[in-house]
ZADO-1210 file (C-alpha; in nm, 4 decimals, padded with zeros to 6 digits):
<atoms>
<atom x="-00.4069" y="02.2218" z="01.9451" code="MET" pos="1"/>
<atom x="-00.3907" y="01.9602" z="01.6708" code="GLU" pos="2"/>
<atom x="-00.7104" y="01.8037" z="01.5485" code="LYS" pos="3"/>
<atom x="-00.7097" y="01.4237" z="01.5246" code="GLN" pos="4"/>
<atom x="-00.8050" y="01.2985" z="01.1802" code="THR" pos="5"/>
<atom x="-00.9438" y="00.9512" z="01.1446" code="ASN" pos="6"/>
<atom x="-00.7229" y="00.7181" z="00.9478" code="LEU" pos="7"/>
<atom x="-00.9249" y="00.6158" z="00.6474" code="SER" pos="8"/>
<atom x="-00.8796" y="00.3106" z="00.4316" code="PRO" pos="9"/>
<atom x="-00.8197" y="00.5441" z="00.1358" code="LEU" pos="10"/>
<atom x="-00.5215" y="00.7057" z="00.3094" code="HIS" pos="11"/>
<atom x="-00.3840" y="00.3588" z="00.3746" code="CYS" pos="12"/>
<atom x="-00.4385" y="00.2412" z="00.0198" code="ILE" pos="13"/>
<atom x="-00.2543" y="00.5413" z="-00.1225" code="PHE" pos="14"/>
<atom x="00.0311" y="00.5087" z="00.1262" code="PHE" pos="15"/>
<atom x="00.0685" y="00.1391" z="00.0469" code="ILE" pos="16"/>
<atom x="00.0632" y="00.1945" z="-00.3293" code="TYR" pos="17"/>
<atom x="00.3186" y="00.4751" z="-00.3087" code="GLN" pos="18"/>
<atom x="00.5403" y="00.2876" z="-00.0632" code="SER" pos="19"/>
<atom x="00.5246" y="-00.0322" z="-00.2640" code="PHE" pos="20"/>
<atom x="00.6209" y="00.1473" z="-00.5849" code="ALA" pos="21"/>
<atom x="00.9162" y="00.3166" z="-00.4190" code="TYR" pos="22"/>
<atom x="01.0542" y="00.0599" z="-00.1754" code="THR" pos="23"/>
<atom x="01.0720" y="-00.2334" z="-00.4149" code="THR" pos="24"/>
<atom x="01.3315" y="-00.0683" z="-00.6408" code="ASP" pos="25"/>
<atom x="01.4124" y="00.2707" z="-00.4858" code="GLY" pos="26"/>
<atom x="01.2448" y="00.4621" z="-00.7691" code="VAL" pos="27"/>
<atom x="00.8988" y="00.6127" z="-00.8022" code="LEU" pos="28"/>
<atom x="00.8651" y="00.6251" z="-01.1805" code="ALA" pos="29"/>
<atom x="00.6257" y="00.8622" z="-01.3556" code="GLU" pos="30"/>
<atom x="00.4360" y="00.5614" z="-01.4936" code="GLU" pos="31"/>
<atom x="00.3900" y="00.4316" z="-01.1393" code="GLU" pos="32"/>
<atom x="00.2656" y="00.7709" z="-01.0194" code="LYS" pos="33"/>
<atom x="00.0132" y="00.7796" z="-01.3024" code="LYS" pos="34"/>
<atom x="-00.1059" y="00.4250" z="-01.2307" code="MET" pos="35"/>
<atom x="-00.1403" y="00.5062" z="-00.8593" code="ILE" pos="36"/>
<atom x="-00.3363" y="00.8229" z="-00.9403" code="GLY" pos="37"/>
<atom x="-00.5710" y="00.6307" z="-01.1692" code="ASN" pos="38"/>
<atom x="-00.6250" y="00.3614" z="-00.9074" code="ALA" pos="39"/>
<atom x="-00.6970" y="00.6185" z="-00.6367" code="MET" pos="40"/>
<atom x="-00.9387" y="00.7995" z="-00.8664" code="PHE" pos="41"/>
<atom x="-01.1288" y="00.4715" z="-00.9024" code="ARG" pos="42"/>
<atom x="-01.1205" y="00.4062" z="-00.5247" code="TRP" pos="43"/>
<atom x="-01.2751" y="00.7496" z="-00.4581" code="THR" pos="44"/>
<atom x="-01.5568" y="00.6898" z="-00.7060" code="GLY" pos="45"/>
<atom x="-01.3993" y="00.9290" z="-00.9589" code="SER" pos="46"/>
<atom x="-01.4019" y="01.2170" z="-00.7101" code="ASP" pos="47"/>
<atom x="-01.1050" y="01.4307" z="-00.8138" code="GLU" pos="48"/>
<atom x="-01.1234" y="01.6581" z="-00.5095" code="LYS" pos="49"/>
<atom x="-01.1307" y="01.3657" z="-00.2668" code="GLN" pos="50"/>
<atom x="-00.8482" y="01.1929" z="-00.4553" code="THR" pos="51"/>
<atom x="-00.6297" y="01.5028" z="-00.4343" code="ASN" pos="52"/>
<atom x="-00.7121" y="01.5539" z="-00.0657" code="THR" pos="53"/>
<atom x="-00.6276" y="01.1930" z="00.0222" code="ILE" pos="54"/>
<atom x="-00.3001" y="01.2123" z="-00.1696" code="ILE" pos="55"/>
<atom x="-00.1954" y="01.5449" z="-00.0166" code="GLN" pos="56"/>
<atom x="-00.2877" y="01.4485" z="00.3402" code="GLU" pos="57"/>
<atom x="-00.1062" y="01.1180" z="00.3087" code="THR" pos="58"/>
<atom x="00.2067" y="01.2717" z="00.1558" code="LEU" pos="59"/>
<atom x="00.2155" y="01.5339" z="00.4317" code="THR" pos="60"/>
<atom x="00.1692" y="01.2681" z="00.6993" code="TRP" pos="61"/>
<atom x="00.4449" y="01.0585" z="00.5460" code="GLY" pos="62"/>
<atom x="00.6881" y="01.3505" z="00.5374" code="GLN" pos="63"/>
<atom x="00.6178" y="01.4247" z="00.9030" code="GLN" pos="64"/>
<atom x="00.6185" y="01.0689" z="01.0361" code="ASN" pos="65"/>
<atom x="00.8266" y="00.8408" z="00.8151" code="ILE" pos="66"/>
<atom x="01.2023" y="00.8924" z="00.8266" code="LYS" pos="67"/>
<atom x="01.3449" y="00.5632" z="00.6976" code="THR" pos="68"/>
<atom x="01.2618" y="00.2876" z="00.4505" code="ILE" pos="69"/>
<atom x="01.2247" y="00.0519" z="00.7475" code="LYS" pos="70"/>
<atom x="00.9592" y="00.2790" z="00.8995" code="GLU" pos="71"/>
<atom x="00.7886" y="00.3052" z="00.5615" code="GLN" pos="72"/>
<atom x="00.7696" y="-00.0730" z="00.5266" code="VAL" pos="73"/>
<atom x="00.6493" y="-00.1133" z="00.8856" code="GLU" pos="74"/>
<atom x="00.3759" y="00.1460" z="00.8329" code="ALA" pos="75"/>
<atom x="00.2783" y="-00.0089" z="00.5003" code="MET" pos="76"/>
<atom x="00.2372" y="-00.3559" z="00.6485" code="MET" pos="77"/>
<atom x="00.0531" y="-00.2183" z="00.9527" code="SER" pos="78"/>
<atom x="-00.1860" y="-00.0406" z="00.7177" code="MET" pos="79"/>
<atom x="-00.2515" y="-00.3648" z="00.5335" code="ILE" pos="80"/>
<atom x="-00.3388" y="-00.5216" z="00.8676" code="GLU" pos="81"/>
<atom x="-00.5701" y="-00.2249" z="00.9368" code="PHE" pos="82"/>
<atom x="-00.7389" y="-00.2660" z="00.5976" code="LEU" pos="83"/>
<atom x="-00.7942" y="-00.6336" z="00.6676" code="LYS" pos="84"/>
<atom x="-01.0001" y="-00.5409" z="00.9758" code="THR" pos="85"/>
<atom x="-01.2307" y="-00.3103" z="00.7807" code="GLN" pos="86"/>
<atom x="-01.5649" y="-00.4728" z="00.7099" code="GLU" pos="87"/>
<atom x="-01.6011" y="-00.2733" z="00.3878" code="SER" pos="88"/>
<atom x="-01.2658" y="-00.4056" z="00.2601" code="PHE" pos="89"/>
<atom x="-01.4161" y="-00.7358" z="00.1527" code="ASP" pos="90"/>
<atom x="-01.2654" y="-01.0073" z="-00.0661" code="LEU" pos="91"/>
<atom x="-01.3604" y="-00.8317" z="-00.3890" code="LYS" pos="92"/>
<atom x="-01.1896" y="-00.5097" z="-00.2769" code="LYS" pos="93"/>
<atom x="-00.8863" y="-00.7019" z="-00.1554" code="ARG" pos="94"/>
<atom x="-00.8562" y="-00.8617" z="-00.4985" code="GLU" pos="95"/>
<atom x="-00.8886" y="-00.5202" z="-00.6682" code="TYR" pos="96"/>
<atom x="-00.6223" y="-00.3889" z="-00.4324" code="PHE" pos="97"/>
<atom x="-00.3841" y="-00.6715" z="-00.5251" code="LEU" pos="98"/>
<atom x="-00.4621" y="-00.6222" z="-00.8940" code="MET" pos="99"/>
<atom x="-00.3622" y="-00.2577" z="-00.8506" code="ASP" pos="100"/>
<atom x="-00.0377" y="-00.3683" z="-00.6850" code="ILE" pos="101"/>
<atom x="00.0404" y="-00.5862" z="-00.9875" code="ARG" pos="102"/>
<atom x="-00.0505" y="-00.3064" z="-01.2282" code="ASN" pos="103"/>
<atom x="00.1692" y="-00.0592" z="-01.0399" code="ILE" pos="104"/>
<atom x="00.4545" y="-00.3104" z="-01.0470" code="ALA" pos="105"/>
<atom x="00.4235" y="-00.3582" z="-01.4238" code="ARG" pos="106"/>
<atom x="00.3625" y="00.0073" z="-01.5103" code="SER" pos="107"/>
<atom x="00.7317" y="00.0957" z="-01.5392" code="ASP" pos="108"/>
<atom x="00.7907" y="-00.1911" z="-01.7806" code="GLY" pos="109"/>
<atom x="00.9537" y="-00.4151" z="-01.5189" code="LYS" pos="110"/>
<atom x="00.8006" y="-00.6722" z="-01.2875" code="PHE" pos="111"/>
<atom x="01.0773" y="-00.7433" z="-01.0415" code="LEU" pos="112"/>
<atom x="01.1069" y="-01.0505" z="-00.8207" code="ASP" pos="113"/>
<atom x="01.1008" y="-00.8179" z="-00.5183" code="ALA" pos="114"/>
<atom x="00.7679" y="-00.6730" z="-00.6357" code="GLU" pos="115"/>
<atom x="00.6249" y="-01.0215" z="-00.6775" code="LYS" pos="116"/>
<atom x="00.7407" y="-01.1171" z="-00.3287" code="LYS" pos="117"/>
<atom x="00.5874" y="-00.8026" z="-00.1746" code="TRP" pos="118"/>
<atom x="00.2632" y="-00.8769" z="-00.3594" code="HIS" pos="119"/>
<atom x="00.2587" y="-01.2262" z="-00.2124" code="ASP" pos="120"/>
<atom x="00.3311" y="-01.0931" z="00.1356" code="MET" pos="121"/>
<atom x="00.0378" y="-00.8520" z="00.1053" code="MET" pos="122"/>
<atom x="-00.1825" y="-01.1254" z="-00.0354" code="SER" pos="123"/>
<atom x="-00.0998" y="-01.3577" z="00.2529" code="LYS" pos="124"/>
<atom x="-00.1541" y="-01.0832" z="00.5084" code="GLN" pos="125"/>
<atom x="-00.4938" y="-01.0052" z="00.3549" code="LEU" pos="126"/>
<atom x="-00.5934" y="-01.3714" z="00.3505" code="GLY" pos="127"/>
<atom x="-00.6211" y="-01.3827" z="-00.0288" code="VAL" pos="128"/>
<atom x="-00.4633" y="-01.6801" z="-00.1981" code="GLU" pos="129"/>
<atom x="-00.3101" y="-01.5130" z="-00.5023" code="ILE" pos="130"/>
<atom x="00.0554" y="-01.6066" z="-00.5330" code="LYS" pos="131"/>
<atom x="00.2747" y="-01.4823" z="-00.8178" code="ILE" pos="132"/>
<atom x="00.6331" y="-01.5145" z="-00.6922" code="SER" pos="133"/>
<atom x="00.8618" y="-01.8149" z="-00.6888" code="ALA" pos="134"/>
<atom x="00.8949" y="-01.7794" z="-00.3098" code="GLU" pos="135"/>
<atom x="00.7767" y="-02.0636" z="-00.0899" code="THR" pos="136"/>
<atom x="00.4866" y="-02.0127" z="00.1480" code="ASP" pos="137"/>
<atom x="00.7276" y="-02.0541" z="00.4393" code="ASP" pos="138"/>
<atom x="00.9559" y="-01.7853" z="00.2982" code="SER" pos="139"/>
<atom x="00.6646" y="-01.5432" z="00.2592" code="ILE" pos="140"/>
<atom x="00.5456" y="-01.6168" z="00.6120" code="LYS" pos="141"/>
<atom x="00.8973" y="-01.5720" z="00.7508" code="GLU" pos="142"/>
<atom x="00.9372" y="-01.2389" z="00.5700" code="SER" pos="143"/>
<atom x="00.6063" y="-01.1167" z="00.7110" code="LEU" pos="144"/>
<atom x="00.7080" y="-01.2131" z="01.0625" code="GLU" pos="145"/>
<atom x="01.0267" y="-01.0057" z="01.0320" code="LYS" pos="146"/>
<atom x="00.8359" y="-00.6828" z="00.9690" code="VAL" pos="147"/>
<atom x="00.7606" y="-00.4972" z="01.2911" code="GLU" pos="148"/>
<atom x="00.4177" y="-00.3460" z="01.3306" code="LYS" pos="149"/>
<atom x="00.4057" y="00.0310" z="01.3559" code="ARG" pos="150"/>
<atom x="00.1474" y="00.2560" z="01.5155" code="LYS" pos="151"/>
<atom x="-00.0322" y="00.4477" z="01.2438" code="ILE" pos="152"/>
<atom x="-00.2552" y="00.7535" z="01.2461" code="GLY" pos="153"/>
<atom x="-00.3060" y="01.0935" z="01.0953" code="PHE" pos="154"/>
<atom x="-00.3227" y="01.4385" z="01.2496" code="ARG" pos="155"/>
<atom x="-00.4360" y="01.7582" z="01.0871" code="ARG" pos="156"/>
</atoms>
């Protein structure tokens, strides 16, 4: 019998970072992986064991449950919605999260319009008014509405 594992905000943060880095341009560059690892290390309070566990559990879950880019995007946006409901994920942490998104986007030496738009979609969904793309508010809202929500969870 499988044991249910609680979905933690850290699992979500890693999944979002990894998905964002990959889905915006179809490449997960080494620089992006390094930036994501550094960000996760900070989120875990510099706990290397916890960082590695979160990364491995999330990668395994993703391999077992995510089959398409569409599913990846749906899960990513559902996880952002989940994070928004977490009392501990306050405004300061949301701003750090979005700063990490920008740093991940820039880490490969490119800051694509698609990355800026995804940042703004995440920002809007989190209720943080940090806008960096040339997209209109209506366009961002419309793009968010097009993404279906996906049931998320982890099993061990």
